[in-house]
MDAnalysis code that builds the backbone (N, CA, C; Angstrom):
import MDAnalysis as mda
import numpy as np

u = mda.Universe.empty(237, n_residues=79, atom_resindex=np.repeat(np.arange(79), 3), trajectory=True)
u.add_TopologyAttr("name", ["N", "CA", "C"] * 79)
u.add_TopologyAttr("resid", np.arange(1, 80))
u.add_TopologyAttr("resname", ["ILE", "THR", "SER", "TYR", "ARG", "LEU", "LEU", "GLN", "GLU", "ASP", "TYR", "THR", "SER", "GLU", "LEU", "LEU", "GLN", "LEU", "LEU", "ASN", "LEU", "ASN", "ASP", "ILE", "GLU", "ARG", "LYS", "VAL", "PHE", "VAL", "GLU", "LEU", "THR", "SER", "MET", "THR", "ASN", "GLU", "ALA", "TYR", "SER", "LYS", "LEU", "ILE", "ARG", "GLY", "LYS", "GLU", "ASP", "LYS", "PHE", "GLN", "GLY", "CYS", "LEU", "GLU", "PHE", "PHE", "ALA", "VAL", "SER", "GLU", "GLU", "ALA", "ARG", "GLY", "LYS", "LYS", "VAL", "GLY", "LYS", "GLN", "LEU", "PHE", "ASN", "GLU", "LEU", "ILE", "SER"])
u.atoms.positions = np.array([
    [13.326, -2.601, -7.442],
    [12.257, -2.648, -8.426],
    [11.124, -1.713, -8.009],
    [10.755, -1.723, -6.727],
    [9.664, -0.883, -6.249],
    [9.961, 0.590, -6.511],
    [11.172, 1.031, -6.204],
    [11.533, 2.431, -6.407],
    [11.423, 2.803, -7.877],
    [11.868, 1.922, -8.763],
    [11.789, 2.181, -10.199],
    [10.340, 2.299, -10.650],
    [9.485, 1.423, -10.136],
    [8.080, 1.457, -10.508],
    [7.453, 2.789, -10.082],
    [7.837, 3.303, -8.921],
    [7.303, 4.579, -8.462],
    [7.686, 5.708, -9.410],
    [8.851, 5.597, -10.029],
    [9.273, 6.627, -10.968],
    [8.423, 6.630, -12.235],
    [7.793, 5.529, -12.543],
    [6.977, 5.423, -13.745],
    [5.576, 5.991, -13.550],
    [5.143, 6.148, -12.322],
    [3.803, 6.653, -12.028],
    [3.831, 8.179, -11.944],
    [2.730, 8.808, -12.264],
    [2.614, 10.261, -12.157],
    [1.839, 10.591, -10.887],
    [2.543, 11.053, -9.888],
    [1.933, 11.394, -8.604],
    [1.833, 12.906, -8.411],
    [1.784, 13.659, -9.508],
    [1.765, 15.120, -9.437],
    [0.600, 15.641, -8.607],
    [-0.609, 15.161, -8.884],
    [-1.773, 15.697, -8.152],
    [-1.706, 15.344, -6.674],
    [-1.222, 14.136, -6.350],
    [-1.105, 13.748, -4.940],
    [-0.060, 14.595, -4.227],
    [1.047, 14.863, -4.899],
    [2.087, 15.694, -4.293],
    [1.590, 17.120, -4.069],
    [0.829, 17.636, -5.015],
    [0.259, 18.971, -4.847],
    [-0.712, 19.014, -3.671],
    [-1.493, 17.958, -3.503],
    [-2.415, 17.900, -2.364],
    [-1.635, 17.891, -1.054],
    [-0.532, 17.138, -1.009],
    [0.283, 17.108, 0.204],
    [0.885, 18.479, 0.505],
    [1.323, 19.154, -0.527],
    [1.911, 20.478, -0.338],
    [0.878, 21.495, 0.151],
    [-0.377, 21.262, -0.125],
    [-1.438, 22.197, 0.261],
    [-2.105, 21.856, 1.590],
    [-1.597, 20.871, 2.304],
    [-2.184, 20.528, 3.600],
    [-1.935, 21.647, 4.599],
    [-2.899, 21.842, 5.491],
    [-2.659, 22.806, 6.565],
    [-1.834, 22.106, 7.648],
    [-1.432, 22.827, 8.656],
    [-0.527, 22.283, 9.677],
    [-1.096, 21.054, 10.377],
    [-2.378, 21.090, 10.709],
    [-3.002, 19.960, 11.399],
    [-3.048, 18.733, 10.490],
    [-3.470, 18.934, 9.240],
    [-3.525, 17.822, 8.279],
    [-2.140, 17.243, 8.025],
    [-1.144, 18.109, 7.923],
    [0.233, 17.660, 7.699],
    [0.721, 16.818, 8.886],
    [0.389, 17.264, 10.094],
    [0.797, 16.539, 11.302],
    [0.160, 15.146, 11.319],
    [-1.130, 15.071, 10.988],
    [-1.836, 13.784, 10.944],
    [-1.208, 12.880, 9.884],
    [-0.916, 13.443, 8.711],
    [-0.296, 12.658, 7.637],
    [1.051, 12.099, 8.080],
    [1.875, 12.921, 8.701],
    [3.193, 12.485, 9.158],
    [3.060, 11.400, 10.226],
    [2.119, 11.567, 11.153],
    [1.904, 10.568, 12.202],
    [1.449, 9.232, 11.617],
    [0.503, 9.272, 10.677],
    [0.017, 8.033, 10.061],
    [1.113, 7.338, 9.259],
    [1.892, 8.125, 8.536],
    [3.000, 7.558, 7.763],
    [4.020, 6.916, 8.692],
    [4.326, 7.575, 9.780],
    [5.274, 7.052, 10.754],
    [4.762, 5.761, 11.390],
    [3.479, 5.753, 11.752],
    [2.888, 4.547, 12.354],
    [2.890, 3.387, 11.362],
    [2.593, 3.671, 10.104],
    [2.590, 2.634, 9.074],
    [3.991, 2.068, 8.885],
    [4.981, 2.942, 8.778],
    [6.362, 2.486, 8.615],
    [6.827, 1.652, 9.803],
    [6.443, 2.060, 11.001],
    [6.805, 1.317, 12.207],
    [6.149, -0.062, 12.215],
    [4.885, -0.127, 11.814],
    [4.174, -1.411, 11.763],
    [4.827, -2.351, 10.754],
    [5.152, -1.840, 9.560],
    [5.818, -2.671, 8.553],
    [7.169, -3.166, 9.066],
    [7.915, -2.293, 9.728],
    [9.219, -2.686, 10.268],
    [9.079, -3.823, 11.274],
    [8.066, -3.725, 12.135],
    [7.839, -4.783, 13.117],
    [7.419, -6.084, 12.441],
    [6.586, -5.978, 11.409],
    [6.103, -7.174, 10.722],
    [7.212, -7.956, 10.023],
    [8.192, -7.247, 9.477],
    [9.227, -7.951, 8.710],
    [10.529, -8.136, 9.489],
    [10.561, -7.686, 10.737],
    [11.778, -7.803, 11.545],
    [12.265, -9.257, 11.557],
    [13.524, -9.428, 11.197],
    [14.117, -10.763, 11.143],
    [13.870, -11.475, 9.824],
    [13.067, -10.871, 8.960],
    [12.749, -11.495, 7.673],
    [13.071, -10.557, 6.504],
    [13.873, -9.546, 6.759],
    [14.142, -8.526, 5.744],
    [14.660, -9.111, 4.430],
    [15.487, -10.154, 4.511],
    [16.057, -10.746, 3.289],
    [15.017, -11.501, 2.473],
    [13.948, -11.977, 3.124],
    [12.921, -12.753, 2.428],
    [11.711, -11.915, 2.039],
    [11.574, -10.749, 2.643],
    [10.394, -9.915, 2.418],
    [10.378, -9.387, 0.991],
    [9.255, -9.609, 0.287],
    [9.145, -9.179, -1.098],
    [8.114, -8.071, -1.291],
    [7.287, -7.832, -0.311],
    [6.280, -6.788, -0.433],
    [5.022, -7.159, 0.321],
    [4.020, -6.321, 0.209],
    [2.763, -6.595, 0.890],
    [1.599, -6.184, 0.004],
    [0.507, -6.845, 0.201],
    [-0.711, -6.550, -0.547],
    [-1.427, -5.399, 0.150],
    [-1.620, -4.304, -0.567],
    [-2.284, -3.150, 0.011],
    [-3.678, -2.938, -0.541],
    [-3.957, -3.518, -1.685],
    [-5.260, -3.325, -2.308],
    [-5.577, -4.561, -3.126],
    [-6.825, -4.983, -3.062],
    [-7.235, -6.188, -3.768],
    [-8.628, -5.948, -4.326],
    [-8.803, -6.146, -5.619],
    [-10.119, -5.943, -6.235],
    [-10.265, -6.880, -7.419],
    [-11.489, -7.196, -7.739],
    [-11.774, -7.969, -8.952],
    [-12.692, -7.122, -9.834],
    [-12.688, -7.417, -11.113],
    [-13.500, -6.646, -12.046],
    [-14.983, -6.868, -11.771],
    [-15.785, -5.972, -12.279],
    [-17.236, -6.098, -12.124],
    [-17.737, -7.423, -12.686],
    [-17.164, -7.819, -13.822],
    [-17.592, -9.066, -14.471],
    [-17.294, -10.290, -13.602],
    [-16.255, -10.207, -12.771],
    [-15.861, -11.350, -11.948],
    [-16.584, -11.392, -10.608],
    [-17.221, -10.302, -10.222],
    [-17.895, -10.240, -8.920],
    [-19.065, -11.212, -8.862],
    [-19.193, -11.817, -7.687],
    [-20.284, -12.769, -7.485],
    [-19.978, -14.159, -8.006],
    [-18.792, -14.361, -8.556],
    [-18.417, -15.667, -9.116],
    [-17.333, -16.347, -8.288],
    [-17.082, -15.805, -7.097],
    [-16.106, -16.339, -6.145],
    [-14.664, -16.288, -6.654],
    [-14.415, -15.460, -7.657],
    [-13.058, -15.296, -8.172],
    [-12.171, -14.658, -7.110],
    [-12.655, -13.585, -6.500],
    [-11.883, -12.905, -5.459],
    [-11.581, -13.814, -4.287],
    [-12.567, -14.596, -3.880],
    [-12.373, -15.527, -2.765],
    [-11.310, -16.566, -3.112],
    [-11.332, -17.082, -4.337],
    [-10.340, -18.073, -4.759],
    [-8.945, -17.453, -4.809],
    [-8.850, -16.251, -5.335],
    [-7.555, -15.587, -5.389],
    [-7.004, -15.311, -3.983],
    [-7.887, -14.833, -3.107],
    [-7.458, -14.541, -1.736],
    [-7.032, -15.816, -1.014],
    [-7.774, -16.896, -1.177],
    [-7.393, -18.162, -0.553],
    [-6.053, -18.676, -1.094],
    [-5.831, -18.473, -2.373],
    [-4.554, -18.875, -2.980],
    [-3.413, -18.041, -2.394],
    [-3.660, -16.776, -2.209],
    [-2.655, -15.890, -1.615],
    [-2.280, -16.361, -0.216],
    [-3.286, -16.660, 0.582],
    [-3.042, -17.086, 1.960],
    [-2.294, -18.421, 2.017],
    [-2.641, -19.322, 1.109],
    [-1.978, -20.630, 1.153],
    [-0.563, -20.524, 0.633],
])
């Protein structure tokens, strides 16, 4: 499902930015990507069949801010 969802998004500008990185920036990008992949692998080791994904970004709308909506959602996630 994740792979299919990626096909629906337009990442043209991001891909162009990656293609335009200089050697140092490219090296840093590759190192960070490798470290991230290694961390995820360690986190789900032994749980690959149950792993469904991870939360990478969490935000609430401007209208919901200050009303503890985000806190309630985050607490629900943790529980």
